[in-house]
N, C-alpha and C positions, 0 to 999 in steps of 0.2 A: 601389793605383793603378788608375785608370780604364782600361777596355778600350781597347786600341789606342793608348794614349799611350806614347811611346817615350822612354826616358831615355838620353841619350848622353854625359853629363858625365864618366863614369868610363871611357870607352873611349879607346883610342889615337886621338888627334884627327886629323881630316882637316886637312891643312895648308891655309892660305889660306881659301878660301870655305867657307861652310856648305853642308850638303847641298842645301837649296832653291836656294841661289845657283848651285851647280854644275848643278843640274837646269835652271834657267832659261837659263843661258849655253850649256849643252850643246845644248838644244833649238834655240836661236837659231842657234848655229854649224852644227848639222846641216842646217838649212834653207839656209844660205848655201852649204855644200859641195854640197848637192843642186842648187841653182840653177846652180852652175858645172859640175858633173860630169853632171847630168841624172839622178841617182839618189841615194838615201840610201846611206851607206857605213858599213862596220864602223868602230868607233871607233879601232881600232889599224891599220887599213889605210893605207898610204902614199898620198899624193896621186897620184904617178906610177903606183903599182900599180893605182889605180882609173881609169887612163886620162887623168889630168890632164897638161896640157902645160906646158912652161916658161913660155910666153907668157901663161898664165892665172894664174900665181901672184900677181903684183902686184894684179890685179883681185880675186882671192879675199881677199887680206889687206885691201884697201881696203873691201870689202863687210863683212868681219868687224868692222872698226873701226866702220863706220857702224851696223851692226845691234846691236852690243853696247856701244858707247861705250868700248871697250877698245883700247889701242894694240897692234897686232900688227906685229912686225918681221920682215923677211926673214931676218935672221941666225938668230933663234930658230926660224923655220919650217924653215930648211935643216937644223938640227940634229935636229929631230923633226917631220917633215912628216906627222903624223897628227892626227886630230881631237882626241884626248886630249892629244897632245903640245903642240899650239899653245895649247890652253886652260890646260894646266898651267903654261906659262910666264907666263901672265897672272894665274893664281890665287895665285901666290906659293909654289907647291909642288904636288906631285901628290896624288892621293887616297891615303889610307892603306889599311889593310886592311879598312876598313868605312866606309860612308857612309849616313846616313839621308836618302834622297832625299825622302821625305815622312815627317817625324818623328811626326805625329799623325793621328788619325782615330778613327772609331767602330768599325771592324772589327778583328779580331785582326791583329797585324802580320805581314807577309809578308817573310821573310828569303830572299833569292835569292843563290846562290853561283855565281860565274863559274868557267868551266872553265880548263884549262891554256891559256895564251896569251890568255885573255880578261880583261876588266877589269870592275869593278863598274858603270861608266857604261854598259855595254851594256844595262842594265836601265832606263835613263832613260825610254825610250819606254813601257815597261810602267807605270812610276809615273805618267807623264803620262796614259795612257789610262785607268787605273783611277780616277783622280780623288781629290779631297781627303779622302774618307771612308776611304781605304785606305792605312794606313801601309806604306811599302816601304823596307826596309833592304837595301842591296846589300853583299855581302862578296866579297873576293877574296884571292888569295895575298898574303902579306906582302911578297913580292918582285915583285908585278905591276907596280908603278910606282915602286918604290924599290929601291935596290941593297942588298938584304938576302938572306941565305941562305934559300931556300925550305925548307919542311918536307920531311923525307925520306919520311915515310909519310902515308897518308890518315888514319890513326888520330891521329897527332900534330896534323895540321891540323884535324881534326874537334874535338879537345879544345879547341884554341885558339878556334875559331869558336863552339863551344858557350859558352865564356866570354863571347864578344862578344854572343851572343844574350841571355844572362842580364844583361849589363851594360845593354844597350838596353832590355830588357823583363824586369825582375826577377820579375814574377809574371804569372799569367794564361796563356791559351792562345796559342800561336804556330803559324804555318804555315811549314815549312821547304821550300825547293826549290833546285834547281840545274840549270844548263844544261851539256850535254856532260859532261865529266869532273866538273864541279861537282855533277852529280847523284849520283855515287858518294860525294862528300864530304858532300852533304846527307843521304844515307842514314845515314852514320856519325854526323853531327851529331844527327839525329833520335833515333837509338838512344841516344846519349850523354845527350841531354836527358831522355829517358824514364827512363834509369838514375838520373838525378838527381832524379826525381820530378816533372818538368814535364809538363803535359798536351799531348802532341803527337799529334793524331788524324789529321792529313793531311800527306802527303809529296808534293811536286810534282816530277816528273822531266821535264825539258825535253830531249827528244831525246838521251838517254843510252843508249849501248849497253853492256849488261852484259858483263863478261869471263868467261873460261872458269871461273875459280875461283868466281865469283858464281853460276854456273848449274850447278855440279858437272859440268862437262864435257859437258853434254847439248845443246849447240848446236854449230855448226860451228867454234867457237873451240877450239883444241887443249886438252884437259883437263890440269889440273895439280892433284894431290891436295892439296899443301901449298904455302904460300908459300915462296919461296927463302930458305933459312936461311943466308945468307952475309953477310959484312961488306959495308958499303956499297961497291958496285963502283966501279972507277976512273972509268968513264964517267959515273956519277951524280955523283961528286965533282967531276969537271971541269965537268960541266954546271951544277951548283949554283954553283961558283965563277964561272963565266961570267955566270950570271944575277945573282949578287951584286955584280958590277962589277969582277972581276979584270981583265977587258978591257972598256973602255968601249964600249957598243954604241949606235949612232945609227941614225937613219932607219928606225925600226920593227923593227930586228933583235932588240931585246930581247924583244919579244913572240913573234917567230919562234923564238928560242932557248927560251923558256919552253914554247911548244907542243911542241917536240921533246923537252924534258926530261919533259913530262907524258906523252908517248907511251912513253918509256922506263919511267916509273914504273908504267905499266899492267902491266908484266911482273911487278911485285912486289905487286900488289893481293891481299891475303889474302881468303878467303871472309868475307862479311858476313852474319850471320843475317838473316832476313826482318824487315821492319818490322811492328810489331804493329798499326798503324792502317791507314788506307786510303791506297794509293798511286795517284796520278793520273799516268799516263804520257801526256804530250802529245808527239805523235810526228809529225815531218815525213816527207817522202818520202826522207830520208837513211837508207838501209838499213832500211826499216820492218819487213820480215819477220823479220830477225834480231833487231831491237830488241824487237819485241813478243813473239816466241817466248822470248827470253831472260828477260824479266821474268815471263812466265807460268810458266816452269819453276820460278822461285823460289817460287811459291805466294803465298798471302795474298790480301787483298782488293785487287784491281787493277781500275782503270778505265782503259781505253785511249781516248784522244781524239785523232783525227787533226787536225792543224792545217795551215794554209796556209804556203807558203814553203819555203825550204831551211833547212839546219842553222843558219845565222846570220841569214838575212834574216827569219826568223820573229820576230825580236826588234825589228824596225824597220818603219816604214811601207812598204807598205800592210798587211802581214800582221799586224802587232802588234795591230791592233784586234780581230781575231777571237781571237787568243791571249788577250788581256786579258779578253774576254768570258767565256772558260772559267775564267780565274783568279778573276774576280769572282764567278762562281757558286760556286766552291769556298769562297771567303772568306765569302760570304753564308750558305752552309750551316753554317759554323762558328758564325756569329753567331746562327743560328736555334736552336741547341741549348744 
């Protein structure tokens, strides 16, 4: 298979639109939300949570209809008043656990993993900024936008996502990365792919803080020598059931519950051996001292790159342009070797 050509026919399909269709509609809708609210928003943030008023909603929906030629209704908006929620109602279904935002290109494909409470579409602006030569495939928890049980461990999630990587790109070099807690999953995925014999020489960590077990207790995170060896705790059972739809969650609360479940899962993260290739730590002002020190303690070939914006705003305009410049350099370096 040619470099950078991604095969997605054997993956769990994204419902409704294709990846490029999702990308186009998401970018157009983002601009509309920005024109109403005065700023670009996180894809899972609610309209009211971003400062939107009741008297602005009808105007927002009218502009969305004009810009995308899709009919947006107030009833659907009230059920899920988020950027991804309003688009999902028009797409015929939500994004699955993976989506090829840019399926083809001449560079090695970049696989980006969303963190807890995040969604694959938060990487849409990166795909847009990188351009047509750079394949971008976004991955997320299987429960991110569908009522399914989330994986209990990072190891189990990493095995499943490694399967997705191999389904999209059966051969050749790939670059794996993740944002927030998705960075820990990306580390697991990269190691799993290497174990399977795939060439993975670059790991991209987007503002991920390592935990105590990952740094052998040598940061200000309380050390724990071994992962907790107990059955799945009640709180995780209840949290997983909640995310899976035991209680229907509306108005953005599903993503809030997933974020909370992810924070609980951090308590059970086992130590992960260092990555054998080069780790690129792209770090915002969100707890930078602890983040950098934690990854340096782990050892290995580490490049630390400060980026503009906050933990989430670095993924959208205006800061995403600078972030994408760094990612483009990493991908170009892969192509040069």
